C-alpha positions as MATLAB code, in Angstrom:
seq = 'MASGQTNVEIIDEVSMQYKHGGRLCLQAARYHHPDGTTEDGFRFCWREANGNLKVLRGQTRLPNLRAAYVLMAMAADRPAFLNHRGADAADLPGSVNL';
ca = [
     103.056   95.721  106.937;
     104.426   92.441  108.203;
     104.999   92.168  111.923;
     108.446   93.307  112.969;
     109.238   95.098  109.701;
     110.013   98.775  109.280;
     108.242  100.482  106.386;
     110.250  103.152  104.542;
     108.417  106.151  103.075;
     110.505  108.007  100.473;
     110.052  111.772  100.857;
     112.359  112.818   97.994;
     115.159  111.346   95.902;
     118.071  112.503   93.766;
     120.013  110.070   91.594;
     122.752  109.602   89.031;
     122.720  107.013   86.257;
     125.594  104.626   85.543;
     126.580  102.935   82.277;
     125.122   99.594   83.415;
     121.698  101.298   83.599;
     121.458  101.352   87.374;
     120.980  104.555   89.358;
     122.656  105.437   92.632;
     120.162  107.367   94.761;
     120.178  109.523   97.862;
     116.800  109.545   99.554;
     115.208  111.592  102.292;
     113.136  108.948  104.063;
     110.748  108.425  106.944;
     111.043  105.090  108.738;
     107.764  103.766  110.185;
     108.628  101.194  112.857;
     106.309   98.371  113.941;
     105.977   99.869  117.442;
     104.289  102.950  115.927;
     107.298  105.279  116.169;
     108.832  107.089  113.207;
     112.329  108.334  112.431;
     113.462  110.641  109.659;
     116.797  110.188  107.961;
     118.700  109.799  104.730;
     119.914  106.742  102.849;
     121.842  105.771   99.753;
     120.382  102.986   97.612;
     120.490  101.577   94.092;
     117.675  101.413   91.541;
     117.893   98.820   88.797;
     117.616   99.807   85.123;
     113.855   99.150   85.270;
     113.456  101.640   88.156;
     112.905   99.086   90.924;
     114.841   99.449   94.164;
     117.640   96.907   94.329;
     117.033   94.678   97.330;
     120.137   94.643   99.520;
     120.615   93.596  103.112;
     122.932   95.823  105.068;
     124.886   98.641  103.490;
     124.821  100.106  100.004;
     128.123  100.061   98.135;
     129.180  103.507   96.940;
     131.535  103.423   93.945;
     133.540  106.395   95.271;
     133.233  109.448   97.515;
     132.690  111.722   94.522;
     129.324  110.039   93.899;
     128.244  110.796   97.479;
     129.383  114.430   97.176;
     127.558  114.906   93.862;
     124.301  113.468   95.215;
     124.532  115.557   98.394;
     125.141  118.698   96.312;
     122.080  117.868   94.207;
     120.004  117.336   97.365;
     121.196  120.610   98.924;
     118.995  122.585   96.522;
     115.837  120.561   97.150;
     113.387  121.808   99.808;
     112.358  118.272  100.807;
     115.965  117.512  101.779;
     116.615  120.879  103.439;
     113.444  120.738  105.544;
     113.697  117.041  106.411;
     114.362  116.567  110.117;
     117.057  113.896  109.931;
     119.001  113.301  113.129;
     118.517  115.661  116.041;
     121.609  117.533  117.193;
     121.419  115.572  120.462;
     121.899  112.348  118.456;
     125.229  113.477  117.021;
     128.487  112.502  118.725;
     130.342  115.192  120.663;
     133.592  114.235  118.964;
     134.754  112.028  116.147;
     137.901  109.897  116.254;
     139.763  110.090  112.965;
];
């Protein structure tokens, strides 16, 4: 791993295919940081028609909220997603401003 780069280990993945051949994915992931620490979490990403992860800097564009709901519903039945640590309760905000 290059110095200063975080390595992402994919624990599990659910996806849906689009007409253009790409797949929108929701992944349970483990982030291995260069300082030796790890964090568990979840991420959305795109796979190209050939199966490769689409390289994007920053955020992944979701076509609509329905896609996120469908992927989360698919993940809800998968043990790797249910047992993945994700954020600790202490990391969550006490309130959300809407």
